[in-house]
C-alpha positions in Angstrom: 45.9 -50.1 1.3 44.8 -48.3 4.9 41.9 -45.5 3.8 40.5 -42.3 5.9 37.1 -42.7 6.6 34.8 -39.3 6.7 31.4 -39.9 7.7 28.6 -37.2 7.2 26.1 -36.5 10.6 23.8 -33.8 9.3 23.4 -32.4 5.2 21.7 -29.2 6.0 20.5 -26.6 8.6 17.7 -28.4 10.4 18.6 -31.7 9.3 17.7 -35.1 11.7 19.9 -35.1 15.2 19.8 -38.9 15.2 22.0 -39.4 12.4 25.3 -39.0 13.5 25.4 -41.6 16.3 24.7 -44.8 14.0 27.8 -43.1 11.8 29.9 -42.6 15.0 29.2 -46.2 15.7 30.3 -47.5 12.3 33.6 -45.4 12.1 34.1 -46.6 15.7 33.4 -50.9 14.8 35.6 -49.8 11.4 38.6 -48.8 13.3 41.3 -46.8 11.9 41.4 -43.1 11.3 38.4 -41.4 10.7 36.6 -37.9 10.5 32.7 -36.6 11.1 31.3 -33.6 9.4 28.1 -31.8 9.7 27.4 -29.7 6.5 24.7 -27.3 7.8 25.5 -23.8 6.2 23.4 -22.4 3.0 23.4 -19.4 1.5 20.4 -18.4 3.4 20.9 -19.9 6.3 24.3 -17.7 6.8 22.9 -14.7 5.8 20.3 -15.2 8.6 22.8 -16.1 10.9 24.4 -12.8 10.6 21.4 -11.3 11.2 20.9 -13.0 14.3 24.5 -11.9 15.6 23.5 -8.4 14.9 20.6 -8.9 17.6 23.0 -10.7 19.9 26.9 -11.2 19.7 26.7 -14.8 21.1 24.2 -15.9 18.5 24.9 -16.6 14.8 25.5 -19.8 14.6 23.8 -23.4 14.0 20.9 -23.4 16.2 20.8 -27.2 16.6 25.0 -27.6 17.4 24.4 -28.5 20.7 21.6 -31.4 19.9 24.2 -32.7 16.8 27.2 -32.7 19.1 25.9 -33.9 22.3 25.3 -37.4 21.8 28.5 -38.0 19.4 30.8 -35.7 21.5 32.3 -37.7 24.3 32.8 -40.8 21.7 34.0 -38.9 19.2 36.9 -37.4 21.7 37.5 -41.0 23.0 38.7 -42.8 19.6 40.3 -39.9 17.9 37.4 -38.8 15.7 38.3 -35.3 14.2 34.7 -33.3 14.1 34.7 -30.7 11.1 32.0 -28.6 10.4 30.9 -25.6 9.0 28.0 -25.2 12.1 29.6 -22.1 12.8 28.0 -20.0 10.3 28.4 -16.1 10.9 30.2 -16.4 14.6 32.3 -19.6 14.6 34.1 -18.2 17.7 30.7 -18.4 19.8 30.3 -22.0 18.3 33.5 -22.8 19.4 32.9 -21.2 23.1 29.4 -23.2 23.1 31.2 -26.7 22.1 33.8 -26.2 25.0 30.7 -25.7 27.4 29.0 -28.5 26.2 32.2 -30.8 27.0 32.4 -29.3 30.5 28.5 -30.1 31.1 29.3 -34.1 29.8 32.1 -34.0 32.1 34.8 -34.1 29.5 38.2 -33.0 28.9 38.6 -29.9 27.4 39.2 -30.6 23.7 41.5 -28.6 21.4 38.8 -26.4 19.2 40.2 -24.6 15.9 38.4 -22.2 14.4 39.1 -21.5 10.5 38.1 -17.7 9.9 38.6 -15.6 6.7 35.3 -15.7 5.2 33.7 -13.0 7.1 33.8 -9.6 4.3 31.5 -8.0 6.3 33.4 -5.1 8.0 34.1 -1.8 7.1 37.5 -2.5 6.1 36.1 -4.6 3.2 33.9 -2.7 1.7 36.4 -1.2 -0.8 37.1 -4.9 -1.9 33.3 -5.4 -2.6 32.7 -1.9 -4.6 35.5 -3.1 -6.7 34.4 -6.5 -7.1 30.4 -5.3 -7.1 30.6 -2.0 -9.3 27.1 -0.4 -9.2 25.7 -3.5 -7.6 26.8 -2.7 -3.7 24.0 -1.3 -2.3 26.1 0.1 0.7 22.8 1.3 2.6 21.1 -2.3 2.4 24.5 -4.0 2.8 23.6 -6.7 5.3 26.9 -8.9 5.2 29.3 -10.8 2.9 31.0 -14.1 3.0 33.6 -15.6 0.6 34.0 -19.5 0.2 37.0 -20.6 1.7 38.5 -23.9 1.2 40.1 -26.8 3.0 43.5 -25.6 3.7 42.8 -24.3 6.9 41.0 -26.9 8.1 44.1 -29.5 7.2 46.8 -27.6 9.1 44.3 -26.9 12.1 44.0 -30.7 12.4 48.0 -31.1 11.7 48.3 -28.9 14.4 46.4 -31.2 17.1 42.8 -30.1 16.5 40.4 -32.5 17.5 37.4 -29.8 16.4 37.4 -27.8 13.6 34.4 -24.8 13.4 34.1 -22.9 10.0 31.9 -20.1 8.8 31.2 -20.2 5.3 34.0 -22.5 3.5 32.7 -24.8 0.5 30.7 -27.9 1.5 33.3 -30.8 -0.1 36.3 -28.7 1.9 34.8 -30.0 5.0 35.8 -33.5 3.6 39.0 -32.6 1.9 40.2 -31.1 4.6 40.9 -33.8 7.1 41.7 -36.0 4.3 44.9 -33.6 3.2 45.8 -33.9 6.8 45.8 -37.5 7.4 47.7 -38.0 3.7 49.9 -34.9 3.8 48.7 -34.2 0.1 50.1 -30.8 -1.0 47.9 -28.1 -2.1 48.9 -28.6 -5.9 48.5 -32.4 -5.7 45.5 -32.2 -8.3 44.0 -35.4 -8.9 44.1 -36.3 -5.6 42.5 -33.2 -4.0 40.3 -33.6 -6.9 38.9 -37.1 -5.9 38.5 -36.4 -1.9 36.5 -33.0 -3.0 34.2 -35.4 -4.7 34.1 -37.7 -1.8 32.9 -34.4 -0.1 30.4 -33.7 -2.6 28.7 -37.0 -2.3 28.8 -36.9 1.1 27.5 -33.1 1.8 24.1 -33.6 1.4 23.8 -36.3 4.2 21.0 -39.3 3.1 20.7 -37.9 -0.8 23.7 -40.4 -1.9 22.0 -43.0 0.9 18.6 -43.1 -0.8 16.8 -40.2 0.7 16.5 -37.9 -2.2 16.6 -40.4 -4.5 13.5 -42.9 -3.6 10.6 -43.0 -5.7 8.3 -45.7 -4.8 7.5 -48.2 -7.8 10.1 -46.5 -9.4 13.4 -46.0 -7.7 12.4 -47.9 -4.4 14.7 -47.9 -1.3 14.3 -49.9 1.9 13.8 -48.3 5.4 13.7 -45.2 4.5 12.4 -44.2 8.2 15.4 -45.0 9.5 18.1 -44.2 6.5 21.6 -44.2 7.1 23.6 -41.3 6.8 26.8 -41.7 4.0 30.4 -42.7 5.0 33.2 -42.4 2.3 36.4 -44.5 2.7 39.2 -42.6 1.1 42.4 -44.2 -0.5 45.7 -42.2 -0.7 45.2 -41.8 -4.3 42.1 -39.8 -3.8 39.3 -42.6 -4.8 36.9 -43.2 -2.2 34.4 -45.8 -1.7 31.1 -44.9 -0.5 28.7 -46.6 2.2 26.4 -46.0 4.8 25.9 -46.5 8.6 25.4 -50.3 9.2 22.2 -51.6 10.5 20.3 -48.7 9.3 17.8 -47.9 6.0 18.3 -46.8 3.0 20.5 -47.7 -0.2 23.8 -46.9 -1.6 24.3 -48.2 -5.3 25.6 -46.8 -8.5 22.4 -45.1 -9.1 22.3 -42.4 -6.2 25.9 -42.3 -6.4 25.4 -41.0 -10.2 23.0 -38.7 -9.0 24.5 -37.3 -6.1 27.8 -36.9 -7.8 26.0 -34.5 -10.6 23.9 -32.8 -8.1 24.1 -28.9 -8.8 27.4 -29.4 -10.9 26.9 -27.1 -14.1 29.8 -28.1 -16.1 31.2 -32.2 -15.3 34.2 -31.1 -16.5 35.1 -28.2 -14.7 33.4 -28.6 -10.9 34.9 -25.1 -9.1 36.0 -25.0 -5.6 37.9 -23.2 -3.8 40.6 -25.9 -3.7 40.5 -27.5 -7.4 38.8 -27.7 -10.2 37.4 -31.4 -10.4 36.8 -33.3 -13.4 34.5 -36.0 -13.4 33.7 -36.3 -17.2 35.9 -39.6 -17.3 34.9 -40.8 -13.8 34.4 -44.3 -12.6 31.5 -45.8 -10.4 31.6 -49.1 -9.7 29.4 -51.5 -7.5 31.6 -53.6 -5.2 28.9 -54.7 -2.9 25.9 -54.4 -1.1 25.8 -50.6 -0.4 29.4 -50.1 -1.3 30.2 -48.2 -4.3 33.7 -47.1 -5.6 34.2 -43.6 -7.1 37.5 -43.4 -9.1 39.8 -41.5 -12.0 38.6 -37.9 -11.1 40.9 -35.6 -12.4 42.1 -32.2 -11.2 43.1 -29.1 -12.6 45.0 -25.9 -10.7 42.5 -23.9 -8.8 41.0 -20.3 -9.6 43.0 -17.2 -8.7 39.6 -15.9 -7.2 37.4 -16.9 -4.3 33.3 -16.8 -5.0 31.6 -14.5 -2.1 27.9 -13.7 -1.4 26.9 -10.3 -0.5 23.2 -10.0 1.0 21.4 -6.8 1.3 17.9 -5.7 3.1 14.9 -6.8 1.2 12.4 -5.5 2.7 10.0 -7.7 4.0 8.0 -11.4 2.8 4.5 -12.3 3.9 2.6 -15.2 3.0 -0.9 -16.5 3.7 -3.1 -19.7 3.4 -6.5 -20.8 3.6 -8.2 -24.2 2.6 -11.6 -24.7 0.7 -13.4 -28.1 0.2 -16.2 -29.9 -1.0 -17.8 -29.4 -3.9 -17.2 -26.2 -5.9 -14.1 -25.7 -3.9 -11.7 -24.5 -6.7 -14.2 -21.9 -7.6 -14.4 -20.6 -4.4 -10.7 -20.7 -4.3 -10.3 -18.8 -7.2 -12.7 -16.2 -6.1 -11.0 -15.4 -2.9 -8.1 -15.0 -5.2 -10.3 -12.0 -7.1 -11.4 -10.4 -3.9 -7.6 -10.4 -2.6 -6.5 -9.0 -6.2 -9.2 -6.2 -6.1 -8.1 -5.0 -2.5 -4.7 -5.5 -2.6 -3.3 -6.2 -6.6 -2.9 -2.0 -6.9 -0.4 -1.9 -4.5 1.7 -5.3 -4.3 2.5 -7.5 -6.6 0.8 -11.2 -5.3 1.7 -14.8 -6.1 -1.2 -17.1 -5.7 -0.9 -20.9 -5.7 -3.9 -23.4 -5.7 -1.9 -26.2 -3.9 -2.5 -29.7 -4.9 -3.6 -27.8 -8.3 -1.3 -25.3 -9.7 1.1 -24.7 -7.4 4.8 -26.2 -8.2 3.7 -25.9 -11.9 2.1 -23.1 -11.7 2.3 -19.3 -12.6 1.9 -16.5 -10.2 -1.7 -15.9 -11.1 -2.5 -19.8 -10.1 -2.4 -21.2 -13.8 -1.1 -24.1 -14.9 1.7 -23.5 -17.3 1.5 -25.4 -20.6 -1.1 -27.4 -19.6 -4.9 -27.0 -20.6 -7.3 -25.2 -18.1 -7.8 -26.9 -14.8 -10.8 -28.8 -14.1 -12.4 -28.9 -10.7 -11.1 -29.6 -7.2 -12.8 -30.4 -4.5 -10.1 -29.9 -2.0 -7.7 -26.8 -2.2 -5.2 -25.0 -0.3 -5.2 -21.2 -1.4 -1.8 -19.5 -0.8 -0.8 -15.8 -1.2 2.3 -14.0 -1.2 3.8 -10.8 -1.6 7.2 -9.1 -1.0 7.4 -5.0 0.2 10.1 -2.8 1.8 7.6 -1.9 4.3 6.2 -4.5 7.0 3.0 -2.4 7.2 2.3 -3.3 3.8 2.8 -6.7 4.5 0.7 -6.6 7.7 -2.3 -5.2 5.9 -2.1 -8.1 3.3 -2.0 -11.2 6.3 -5.0 -9.2 7.5 -7.2 -9.1 4.2 -6.4 -12.9 3.7 -7.6 -13.8 7.3 -10.7 -11.7 6.7 -11.5 -14.3 4.1 -12.8 -16.3 7.2 -16.0 -14.6 7.3 -15.7 -12.1 4.1 -16.6 -15.2 1.8 -16.1 -17.1 -0.5 -18.1 -19.7 1.6 -16.3 -22.3 3.6 -13.1 -21.1 3.7 -10.9 -22.3 7.0 -7.6 -23.2 8.2 -5.9 -19.8 7.6 -2.0 -19.4 8.9 -0.2 -16.2 7.8 3.3 -15.8 8.4 6.2 -12.6 7.8 9.4 -12.4 7.7 12.7 -10.0 7.0 13.6 -11.0 3.4 17.5 -10.7 2.1 18.6 -10.2 -1.2 21.6 -11.4 -2.8 24.7 -10.6 -5.5 27.8 -12.9 -5.9 31.3 -11.7 -7.5 34.6 -12.9 -7.5 37.1 -11.8 -5.0 41.1 -12.3 -5.7 42.1 -15.2 -3.5 44.7 -13.1 -1.7 42.2 -9.9 -0.7 40.7 -12.7 1.4 42.9 -14.4 3.4 42.3 -17.1 5.6 43.6 -18.7 8.9 42.9 -20.8 11.8 43.2 -20.2 15.4 42.9 -22.4 18.6 40.0 -21.6 21.1 42.3 -21.3 24.3 
């Protein structure tokens, strides 16, 4: 039985740009129909992309788009490997134009590029819908953007219509994989079990090297060979929706039942009801079996009818965020770092809510005051990186905080060094459900 192979070239915005070529080579060597996905869009990524588009109408898409596509575009076009990605972010049409320009620069024929849209609910025409769905939580004064999670159907339709590259904005991550599989196998939009199976294949692929050993690795506990050259995953999807997960050939990493089970449950609240725009997937009775080295089969995923609503994220201007760091080392370092905390608190704490971290002692497990949670008092440390952070509606207040941190160079305590400060615009988010029919999706070709 011929399967349809989908390889992953990126798992988030900022991922490695040398991961896709080994995946493409493996797809070519394997032969048969295939697609390459790049999953590069998180909630925060999309919001910052909307801000970038406001500043420049030709920006707002994935900044690494060219670096990701340049090494693989020619091979994908030559071998019929469809490219699907959400690297359109807040500006899919600009991304499509950039891909067309890249193909021209590389001396390639013009690819057929489709843009899937319908996710962006930011224009004034959708404001009544957002008021209805968010109620009193819609702060129109500070509104930035709103995007609904669309699904796989328009991706599939675009591929059936001849698209070689499909650019999307906000679609659900697994839909990037489900769309090409739907197009290849001709599944109907209500073929729930098959849709659910391919959705979970997409869920396994969506975070890139997580399923092939990256996020799994823990020395001495869960050893992974060749992590410096970890191979990105490939899902071989069957007509019944089951799949075999593997990875790019001749690369490091690991695909076994443990890596697959970890990723299968990643970010899933209820294994019996994983909600996506396309289907409700149930993995509670799924089977995970090792077939051979770096080959794991996922089967038995069940599907239920999709919901009548889509999740939408609405972003607002949240003011400004600032953070700064300074190091203390040697005898009594921890006491000096804590004295620096006291100085910052007395100088800034009356006007700003401060967060302190003693990196290496009480950052991940600490509270806002740098105290370990549920533990005894901290012992003396000789190598401390003190971090202070705050947020405020006024950028000037954050600038003042960062100047005060910098002043610790000579204002004491003794021995502070390696100061680093940064400030950025902050966004806040609210989520809501919008009726599916009020946010229709579509696709169009770039001509």
